[in-house]
PyMOL Python script that loads the backbone (N, CA, C, O; Angstrom):
from pymol import cmd

cmd.read_pdbstr("""\
ATOM      1  N   MET A   1       0.894  -1.038   0.070  1.00  0.00           N
ATOM      2  CA  MET A   1      -0.123   0.170   0.203  1.00  0.00           C
ATOM      3  C   MET A   1       0.525   1.506   0.047  1.00  0.00           C
ATOM      4  O   MET A   1      -0.043   2.481  -0.446  1.00  0.00           O
ATOM      5  N   LYS A   2       2.167   1.483   0.652  1.00  0.00           N
ATOM      6  CA  LYS A   2       2.868   2.148   0.551  1.00  0.00           C
ATOM      7  C   LYS A   2       3.397   2.546  -0.232  1.00  0.00           C
ATOM      8  O   LYS A   2       3.609   3.759  -0.227  1.00  0.00           O
ATOM      9  N   LEU A   3       3.997   1.525  -1.570  1.00  0.00           N
ATOM     10  CA  LEU A   3       4.722   1.523  -2.853  1.00  0.00           C
ATOM     11  C   LEU A   3       3.029   2.417  -3.419  1.00  0.00           C
ATOM     12  O   LEU A   3       3.002   3.521  -3.963  1.00  0.00           O
ATOM     13  N   MET A   4       2.125   1.790  -3.179  1.00  0.00           N
ATOM     14  CA  MET A   4       1.132   2.942  -4.631  1.00  0.00           C
ATOM     15  C   MET A   4       1.031   3.822  -4.056  1.00  0.00           C
ATOM     16  O   MET A   4       1.163   4.681  -4.927  1.00  0.00           O
ATOM     17  N   LYS A   5       0.800   4.607  -2.661  1.00  0.00           N
ATOM     18  CA  LYS A   5       0.705   6.071  -2.538  1.00  0.00           C
ATOM     19  C   LYS A   5       1.850   6.849  -2.731  1.00  0.00           C
ATOM     20  O   LYS A   5       1.600   8.055  -2.737  1.00  0.00           O
ATOM     21  N   GLN A   6       3.294   6.485  -2.927  1.00  0.00           N
ATOM     22  CA  GLN A   6       4.437   7.329  -3.303  1.00  0.00           C
ATOM     23  C   GLN A   6       4.265   6.695  -4.862  1.00  0.00           C
ATOM     24  O   GLN A   6       4.923   7.527  -5.488  1.00  0.00           O
ATOM     25  N   PHE A   7       3.822   5.811  -5.781  1.00  0.00           N
ATOM     26  CA  PHE A   7       3.436   5.862  -7.371  1.00  0.00           C
ATOM     27  C   PHE A   7       2.079   7.074  -7.511  1.00  0.00           C
ATOM     28  O   PHE A   7       2.028   7.895  -8.427  1.00  0.00           O
ATOM     29  N   MET A   8       1.151   6.973  -6.516  1.00  0.00           N
ATOM     30  CA  MET A   8       0.630   8.232  -6.772  1.00  0.00           C
ATOM     31  C   MET A   8       1.148   9.670  -7.041  1.00  0.00           C
ATOM     32  O   MET A   8       1.099  10.380  -8.046  1.00  0.00           O
ATOM     33  N   LYS A   9       1.648   9.851  -5.828  1.00  0.00           N
ATOM     34  CA  LYS A   9       2.389  11.177  -5.889  1.00  0.00           C
ATOM     35  C   LYS A   9       3.526  11.339  -6.456  1.00  0.00           C
ATOM     36  O   LYS A   9       4.199  12.311  -6.111  1.00  0.00           O
ATOM     37  N   GLU A  10       4.044  10.399  -7.500  1.00  0.00           N
ATOM     38  CA  GLU A  10       4.907  10.851  -8.269  1.00  0.00           C
ATOM     39  C   GLU A  10       4.458  10.907  -9.999  1.00  0.00           C
ATOM     40  O   GLU A  10       5.069  11.305 -10.991  1.00  0.00           O
ATOM     41  N   GLU A  11       3.109  10.311  -9.805  1.00  0.00           N
ATOM     42  CA  GLU A  11       2.143  10.571 -10.931  1.00  0.00           C
ATOM     43  C   GLU A  11       1.401  12.104 -11.160  1.00  0.00           C
ATOM     44  O   GLU A  11       1.121  12.775 -12.154  1.00  0.00           O
ATOM     45  N   SER A  12       1.244  12.277  -9.697  1.00  0.00           N
ATOM     46  CA  SER A  12       0.533  14.054 -10.381  1.00  0.00           C
ATOM     47  C   SER A  12       1.536  15.227 -10.428  1.00  0.00           C
ATOM     48  O   SER A  12       1.458  16.331 -10.966  1.00  0.00           O
ATOM     49  N   GLY A  13       2.571  14.597  -9.642  1.00  0.00           N
ATOM     50  CA  GLY A  13       3.600  15.762 -10.133  1.00  0.00           C
ATOM     51  C   GLY A  13       4.234  15.653 -11.454  1.00  0.00           C
ATOM     52  O   GLY A  13       4.845  16.599 -11.949  1.00  0.00           O
ATOM     53  N   GLN A  14       4.069  14.256 -12.165  1.00  0.00           N
ATOM     54  CA  GLN A  14       4.106  14.215 -13.628  1.00  0.00           C
ATOM     55  C   GLN A  14       2.901  15.391 -14.537  1.00  0.00           C
ATOM     56  O   GLN A  14       3.133  16.107 -15.511  1.00  0.00           O
ATOM     57  N   ALA A  15       1.761  15.226 -13.843  1.00  0.00           N
ATOM     58  CA  ALA A  15       0.551  15.366 -14.445  1.00  0.00           C
ATOM     59  C   ALA A  15       0.921  16.978 -14.573  1.00  0.00           C
ATOM     60  O   ALA A  15       0.947  17.534 -15.670  1.00  0.00           O
ATOM     61  N   ILE A  16       1.226  17.716 -13.239  1.00  0.00           N
ATOM     62  CA  ILE A  16       1.659  19.064 -13.190  1.00  0.00           C
ATOM     63  C   ILE A  16       2.748  19.624 -13.996  1.00  0.00           C
ATOM     64  O   ILE A  16       3.030  20.822 -14.029  1.00  0.00           O
ATOM     65  N   VAL A  17       3.317  18.738 -14.615  1.00  0.00           N
ATOM     66  CA  VAL A  17       4.650  19.389 -15.102  1.00  0.00           C
ATOM     67  C   VAL A  17       4.099  19.235 -16.500  1.00  0.00           C
ATOM     68  O   VAL A  17       4.500  19.995 -17.381  1.00  0.00           O
ATOM     69  N   GLU A  18       3.205  18.300 -16.759  1.00  0.00           N
ATOM     70  CA  GLU A  18       2.829  18.230 -18.104  1.00  0.00           C
ATOM     71  C   GLU A  18       1.783  19.373 -18.408  1.00  0.00           C
ATOM     72  O   GLU A  18       1.632  19.831 -19.541  1.00  0.00           O
ATOM     73  N   TYR A  19       1.293  19.665 -17.644  1.00  0.00           N
ATOM     74  CA  TYR A  19       0.073  21.071 -17.730  1.00  0.00           C
ATOM     75  C   TYR A  19       0.579  21.837 -17.713  1.00  0.00           C
ATOM     76  O   TYR A  19       0.203  22.520 -18.666  1.00  0.00           O
ATOM     77  N   ILE A  20       1.721  22.572 -16.925  1.00  0.00           N
ATOM     78  CA  ILE A  20       2.416  23.552 -17.187  1.00  0.00           C
ATOM     79  C   ILE A  20       3.527  23.783 -18.626  1.00  0.00           C
ATOM     80  O   ILE A  20       3.872  24.802 -19.226  1.00  0.00           O
ATOM     81  N   LEU A  21       3.868  22.296 -18.817  1.00  0.00           N
ATOM     82  CA  LEU A  21       4.505  22.462 -20.551  1.00  0.00           C
ATOM     83  C   LEU A  21       3.152  22.556 -21.813  1.00  0.00           C
ATOM     84  O   LEU A  21       3.211  22.954 -22.976  1.00  0.00           O
ATOM     85  N   SER A  22       2.549  22.277 -21.404  1.00  0.00           N
ATOM     86  CA  SER A  22       1.066  22.472 -21.963  1.00  0.00           C
ATOM     87  C   SER A  22       0.566  24.081 -22.759  1.00  0.00           C
ATOM     88  O   SER A  22       0.296  24.541 -23.869  1.00  0.00           O
ATOM     89  N   VAL A  23       0.661  24.439 -21.492  1.00  0.00           N
ATOM     90  CA  VAL A  23       0.094  25.958 -21.148  1.00  0.00           C
ATOM     91  C   VAL A  23       1.301  26.785 -22.090  1.00  0.00           C
ATOM     92  O   VAL A  23       0.879  27.364 -23.091  1.00  0.00           O
ATOM     93  N   THR A  24       2.430  26.838 -21.869  1.00  0.00           N
ATOM     94  CA  THR A  24       3.980  26.732 -21.782  1.00  0.00           C
ATOM     95  C   THR A  24       3.742  26.990 -23.781  1.00  0.00           C
ATOM     96  O   THR A  24       3.689  27.964 -24.533  1.00  0.00           O
ATOM     97  N   LEU A  25       3.682  25.883 -23.890  1.00  0.00           N
ATOM     98  CA  LEU A  25       3.771  25.587 -25.613  1.00  0.00           C
ATOM     99  C   LEU A  25       2.281  26.199 -26.540  1.00  0.00           C
ATOM    100  O   LEU A  25       2.309  26.363 -27.760  1.00  0.00           O
ATOM    101  N   ALA A  26       1.215  26.437 -25.792  1.00  0.00           N
ATOM    102  CA  ALA A  26       0.265  26.871 -26.088  1.00  0.00           C
ATOM    103  C   ALA A  26       0.156  28.144 -26.347  1.00  0.00           C
ATOM    104  O   ALA A  26      -0.423  28.434 -27.395  1.00  0.00           O
ATOM    105  N   ILE A  27       0.724  29.356 -25.396  1.00  0.00           N
ATOM    106  CA  ILE A  27       0.930  30.297 -25.683  1.00  0.00           C
ATOM    107  C   ILE A  27       2.256  30.992 -26.837  1.00  0.00           C
ATOM    108  O   ILE A  27       2.561  31.842 -27.674  1.00  0.00           O
ATOM    109  N   LEU A  28       2.643  29.844 -26.059  1.00  0.00           N
ATOM    110  CA  LEU A  28       4.395  30.180 -27.358  1.00  0.00           C
ATOM    111  C   LEU A  28       3.778  30.086 -28.797  1.00  0.00           C
ATOM    112  O   LEU A  28       4.255  30.724 -29.735  1.00  0.00           O
ATOM    113  N   VAL A  29       2.811  29.349 -28.910  1.00  0.00           N
ATOM    114  CA  VAL A  29       2.141  29.020 -30.272  1.00  0.00           C
ATOM    115  C   VAL A  29       1.653  30.373 -30.785  1.00  0.00           C
ATOM    116  O   VAL A  29       2.064  31.045 -31.731  1.00  0.00           O
ATOM    117  N   VAL A  30       0.473  30.640 -29.739  1.00  0.00           N
ATOM    118  CA  VAL A  30      -0.116  31.743 -30.147  1.00  0.00           C
ATOM    119  C   VAL A  30       0.546  33.368 -30.315  1.00  0.00           C
ATOM    120  O   VAL A  30       0.072  34.263 -31.014  1.00  0.00           O
ATOM    121  N   THR A  31       1.852  33.441 -29.398  1.00  0.00           N
ATOM    122  CA  THR A  31       2.623  34.578 -29.458  1.00  0.00           C
ATOM    123  C   THR A  31       3.475  34.362 -30.854  1.00  0.00           C
ATOM    124  O   THR A  31       4.008  35.307 -31.434  1.00  0.00           O
ATOM    125  N   ILE A  32       3.522  33.292 -31.220  1.00  0.00           N
ATOM    126  CA  ILE A  32       4.095  33.289 -32.916  1.00  0.00           C
ATOM    127  C   ILE A  32       3.262  33.719 -33.808  1.00  0.00           C
ATOM    128  O   ILE A  32       3.471  34.691 -34.533  1.00  0.00           O
ATOM    129  N   ILE A  33       2.113  32.919 -33.815  1.00  0.00           N
ATOM    130  CA  ILE A  33       1.218  33.479 -35.105  1.00  0.00           C
ATOM    131  C   ILE A  33       0.613  35.267 -34.804  1.00  0.00           C
ATOM    132  O   ILE A  33       0.440  36.187 -35.603  1.00  0.00           O
ATOM    133  N   ALA A  34       0.444  35.199 -33.496  1.00  0.00           N
ATOM    134  CA  ALA A  34       0.008  36.824 -33.468  1.00  0.00           C
ATOM    135  C   ALA A  34       1.027  37.893 -34.089  1.00  0.00           C
ATOM    136  O   ALA A  34       0.693  38.938 -34.646  1.00  0.00           O
ATOM    137  N   GLU A  35       2.483  37.377 -33.863  1.00  0.00           N
ATOM    138  CA  GLU A  35       3.525  38.268 -34.277  1.00  0.00           C
ATOM    139  C   GLU A  35       3.595  38.153 -35.966  1.00  0.00           C
ATOM    140  O   GLU A  35       3.546  39.241 -36.539  1.00  0.00           O
ATOM    141  N   SER A  36       3.665  37.370 -36.525  1.00  0.00           N
ATOM    142  CA  SER A  36       3.480  36.768 -37.711  1.00  0.00           C
ATOM    143  C   SER A  36       2.079  37.832 -38.581  1.00  0.00           C
ATOM    144  O   SER A  36       1.906  38.307 -39.704  1.00  0.00           O
ATOM    145  N   PHE A  37       1.550  37.809 -37.653  1.00  0.00           N
ATOM    146  CA  PHE A  37      -0.058  38.189 -38.397  1.00  0.00           C
ATOM    147  C   PHE A  37      -0.038  39.386 -38.011  1.00  0.00           C
ATOM    148  O   PHE A  37      -1.000  39.889 -38.591  1.00  0.00           O
ATOM    149  N   ARG A  38       0.699  40.567 -37.084  1.00  0.00           N
ATOM    150  CA  ARG A  38       0.556  41.646 -36.803  1.00  0.00           C
ATOM    151  C   ARG A  38       1.673  42.478 -37.801  1.00  0.00           C
ATOM    152  O   ARG A  38       1.538  43.677 -38.043  1.00  0.00           O
ATOM    153  N   THR A  39       2.692  41.725 -38.289  1.00  0.00           N
ATOM    154  CA  THR A  39       3.860  42.281 -39.119  1.00  0.00           C
ATOM    155  C   THR A  39       2.865  42.109 -40.866  1.00  0.00           C
ATOM    156  O   THR A  39       2.673  43.095 -41.578  1.00  0.00           O
ATOM    157  N   THR A  40       2.450  40.913 -41.182  1.00  0.00           N
ATOM    158  CA  THR A  40       1.723  40.867 -42.209  1.00  0.00           C
ATOM    159  C   THR A  40       0.530  42.346 -42.429  1.00  0.00           C
ATOM    160  O   THR A  40       0.708  43.337 -43.136  1.00  0.00           O
ATOM    161  N   VAL A  41      -0.416  42.080 -41.724  1.00  0.00           N
ATOM    162  CA  VAL A  41      -1.243  43.239 -41.371  1.00  0.00           C
ATOM    163  C   VAL A  41      -0.398  44.452 -41.607  1.00  0.00           C
ATOM    164  O   VAL A  41      -0.536  44.412 -42.830  1.00  0.00           O
ATOM    165  N   LEU A  42       0.366  45.498 -41.423  1.00  0.00           N
ATOM    166  CA  LEU A  42       1.545  46.799 -40.847  1.00  0.00           C
ATOM    167  C   LEU A  42       1.784  46.795 -42.699  1.00  0.00           C
ATOM    168  O   LEU A  42       1.506  47.723 -43.458  1.00  0.00           O
ATOM    169  N   LYS A  43       2.398  45.396 -43.079  1.00  0.00           N
ATOM    170  CA  LYS A  43       3.193  45.644 -44.265  1.00  0.00           C
ATOM    171  C   LYS A  43       2.032  46.101 -45.277  1.00  0.00           C
ATOM    172  O   LYS A  43       2.154  46.848 -46.247  1.00  0.00           O
ATOM    173  N   LEU A  44       0.798  45.420 -44.772  1.00  0.00           N
ATOM    174  CA  LEU A  44      -0.574  45.869 -46.118  1.00  0.00           C
ATOM    175  C   LEU A  44      -0.632  47.132 -45.691  1.00  0.00           C
ATOM    176  O   LEU A  44      -0.107  47.992 -46.399  1.00  0.00           O
ATOM    177  N   TRP A  45      -1.219  47.478 -44.561  1.00  0.00           N
ATOM    178  CA  TRP A  45      -1.700  48.527 -44.313  1.00  0.00           C
ATOM    179  C   TRP A  45      -0.775  50.026 -44.818  1.00  0.00           C
ATOM    180  O   TRP A  45      -1.389  51.066 -45.055  1.00  0.00           O
ATOM    181  N   GLN A  46       0.832  49.939 -44.940  1.00  0.00           N
ATOM    182  CA  GLN A  46       1.866  50.798 -44.912  1.00  0.00           C
ATOM    183  C   GLN A  46       1.874  50.510 -46.829  1.00  0.00           C
ATOM    184  O   GLN A  46       2.292  51.314 -47.662  1.00  0.00           O
ATOM    185  N   THR A  47       1.396  49.403 -47.048  1.00  0.00           N
ATOM    186  CA  THR A  47       1.469  49.611 -48.829  1.00  0.00           C
ATOM    187  C   THR A  47      -0.145  50.237 -49.490  1.00  0.00           C
ATOM    188  O   THR A  47      -0.365  50.543 -50.662  1.00  0.00           O
ATOM    189  N   MET A  48      -0.969  50.287 -48.499  1.00  0.00           N
ATOM    190  CA  MET A  48      -2.086  50.729 -48.891  1.00  0.00           C
ATOM    191  C   MET A  48      -1.789  52.650 -48.232  1.00  0.00           C
ATOM    192  O   MET A  48      -2.266  53.718 -48.615  1.00  0.00           O
ATOM    193  N   ALA A  49      -1.090  52.403 -47.454  1.00  0.00           N
ATOM    194  CA  ALA A  49      -1.197  53.782 -47.331  1.00  0.00           C
ATOM    195  C   ALA A  49      -0.532  55.241 -47.868  1.00  0.00           C
ATOM    196  O   ALA A  49      -0.730  56.453 -47.778  1.00  0.00           O
ATOM    197  N   ARG A  50       0.599  54.066 -48.626  1.00  0.00           N
ATOM    198  CA  ARG A  50       1.519  54.734 -49.803  1.00  0.00           C
ATOM    199  C   ARG A  50       0.569  55.182 -51.091  1.00  0.00           C
ATOM    200  O   ARG A  50       0.547  56.230 -51.737  1.00  0.00           O
ATOM    201  N   GLU A  51      -0.253  53.886 -51.205  1.00  0.00           N
ATOM    202  CA  GLU A  51      -0.453  54.211 -52.850  1.00  0.00           C
ATOM    203  C   GLU A  51      -1.911  55.477 -52.483  1.00  0.00           C
ATOM    204  O   GLU A  51      -2.207  56.365 -53.282  1.00  0.00           O
ATOM    205  N   ILE A  52      -2.541  55.289 -51.309  1.00  0.00           N
ATOM    206  CA  ILE A  52      -3.731  56.228 -51.030  1.00  0.00           C
ATOM    207  C   ILE A  52      -3.111  57.687 -50.776  1.00  0.00           C
ATOM    208  O   ILE A  52      -3.973  58.565 -50.790  1.00  0.00           O
ATOM    209  N   SER A  53      -1.864  58.112 -50.558  1.00  0.00           N
ATOM    210  CA  SER A  53      -1.408  59.163 -50.175  1.00  0.00           C
ATOM    211  C   SER A  53      -0.652  59.685 -51.462  1.00  0.00           C
ATOM    212  O   SER A  53      -0.044  60.682 -51.072  1.00  0.00           O
ATOM    213  N   ALA A  54      -0.417  59.513 -52.688  1.00  0.00           N
ATOM    214  CA  ALA A  54       0.380  59.203 -53.744  1.00  0.00           C
ATOM    215  C   ALA A  54      -0.816  61.001 -54.203  1.00  0.00           C
ATOM    216  O   ALA A  54      -1.944  61.318 -53.825  1.00  0.00           O
ATOM    217  N   ALA A  55       0.132  61.668 -55.069  1.00  0.00           N
ATOM    218  CA  ALA A  55      -0.088  62.922 -55.342  1.00  0.00           C
ATOM    219  C   ALA A  55      -1.295  62.987 -56.219  1.00  0.00           C
ATOM    220  O   ALA A  55      -2.213  63.790 -56.051  1.00  0.00           O
ATOM    221  N   CYS A  56      -1.216  61.801 -57.471  1.00  0.00           N
ATOM    222  CA  CYS A  56      -2.458  61.578 -58.035  1.00  0.00           C
ATOM    223  C   CYS A  56      -2.529  59.584 -58.257  1.00  0.00           C
ATOM    224  O   CYS A  56      -1.816  58.738 -57.719  1.00  0.00           O
ATOM    225  N   PRO A  57      -3.619  59.414 -59.199  1.00  0.00           N
ATOM    226  CA  PRO A  57      -3.839  58.006 -59.193  1.00  0.00           C
ATOM    227  C   PRO A  57      -2.864  57.286 -59.683  1.00  0.00           C
ATOM    228  O   PRO A  57      -2.514  56.314 -59.014  1.00  0.00           O
ATOM    229  N   GLY A  58      -2.182  57.562 -60.947  1.00  0.00           N
ATOM    230  CA  GLY A  58      -1.176  57.503 -62.001  1.00  0.00           C
ATOM    231  C   GLY A  58       0.755  57.556 -61.328  1.00  0.00           C
ATOM    232  O   GLY A  58       1.848  57.039 -61.560  1.00  0.00           O
ATOM    233  N   CYS A  59       0.088  58.583 -60.391  1.00  0.00           N
ATOM    234  CA  CYS A  59       1.991  59.012 -59.318  1.00  0.00           C
ATOM    235  C   CYS A  59       2.091  57.770 -58.690  1.00  0.00           C
ATOM    236  O   CYS A  59       1.207  57.101 -58.155  1.00  0.00           O
ATOM    237  N   PRO A  60       3.478  57.511 -58.845  1.00  0.00           N
ATOM    238  CA  PRO A  60       4.116  56.965 -58.447  1.00  0.00           C
ATOM    239  C   PRO A  60       4.093  57.150 -56.400  1.00  0.00           C
ATOM    240  O   PRO A  60       3.934  58.229 -55.830  1.00  0.00           O
ATOM    241  N   ALA A  61       4.282  55.897 -55.741  1.00  0.00           N
ATOM    242  CA  ALA A  61       3.948  56.151 -54.211  1.00  0.00           C
ATOM    243  C   ALA A  61       5.168  56.240 -53.769  1.00  0.00           C
ATOM    244  O   ALA A  61       6.206  55.654 -54.075  1.00  0.00           O
ATOM    245  N   GLU A  62       4.790  57.432 -52.650  1.00  0.00           N
ATOM    246  CA  GLU A  62       6.358  57.917 -52.092  1.00  0.00           C
ATOM    247  C   GLU A  62       6.832  56.615 -50.996  1.00  0.00           C
ATOM    248  O   GLU A  62       6.139  55.620 -50.780  1.00  0.00           O
ATOM    249  N   GLN A  63       7.892  56.837 -50.511  1.00  0.00           N
ATOM    250  CA  GLN A  63       8.680  55.672 -49.914  1.00  0.00           C
ATOM    251  C   GLN A  63       9.221  55.651 -48.459  1.00  0.00           C
ATOM    252  O   GLN A  63       9.701  54.856 -47.650  1.00  0.00           O
ATOM    253  N   THR A  64       8.816  57.209 -48.591  1.00  0.00           N
ATOM    254  CA  THR A  64       8.683  58.030 -46.729  1.00  0.00           C
ATOM    255  C   THR A  64       7.860  57.852 -46.153  1.00  0.00           C
ATOM    256  O   THR A  64       8.102  58.164 -44.987  1.00  0.00           O
ATOM    257  N   VAL A  65       6.181  57.215 -46.383  1.00  0.00           N
ATOM    258  CA  VAL A  65       5.155  57.497 -45.671  1.00  0.00           C
ATOM    259  C   VAL A  65       5.233  55.996 -45.107  1.00  0.00           C
ATOM    260  O   VAL A  65       5.117  54.918 -45.691  1.00  0.00           O
ATOM    261  N   ARG A  66       5.469  56.313 -43.764  1.00  0.00           N
ATOM    262  CA  ARG A  66       4.653  55.086 -42.650  1.00  0.00           C
ATOM    263  C   ARG A  66       4.139  54.924 -41.777  1.00  0.00           C
ATOM    264  O   ARG A  66       3.710  56.021 -41.417  1.00  0.00           O
ATOM    265  N   LEU A  67       3.798  54.019 -40.959  1.00  0.00           N
ATOM    266  CA  LEU A  67       2.623  53.871 -40.295  1.00  0.00           C
ATOM    267  C   LEU A  67       3.167  54.688 -38.847  1.00  0.00           C
ATOM    268  O   LEU A  67       2.441  55.413 -38.166  1.00  0.00           O
ATOM    269  N   ARG A  68       4.336  54.444 -38.615  1.00  0.00           N
ATOM    270  CA  ARG A  68       4.839  54.703 -37.059  1.00  0.00           C
ATOM    271  C   ARG A  68       6.025  55.591 -37.232  1.00  0.00           C
ATOM    272  O   ARG A  68       6.652  55.983 -36.247  1.00  0.00           O
TER     273      ARG A  68
END
""", "prot")
cmd.dss("prot")
cmd.show_as("cartoon", "prot")
cmd.util.cbc("prot")
cmd.orient("prot")
């Protein structure tokens, strides 16, 4: 019986470690996806802002226009 209690304690510790690793992995994946999405959207907005801010429809866009 003593051996069974010791085994159960070891398994509960493993479950906690697995939970922490799973949460960390989920946060890491969400962060990577959010950052890549953010840079993609910023590049798209910057391109559209350059085209919209051009002096005329046929004029070349200024490269100095930035979002930040």
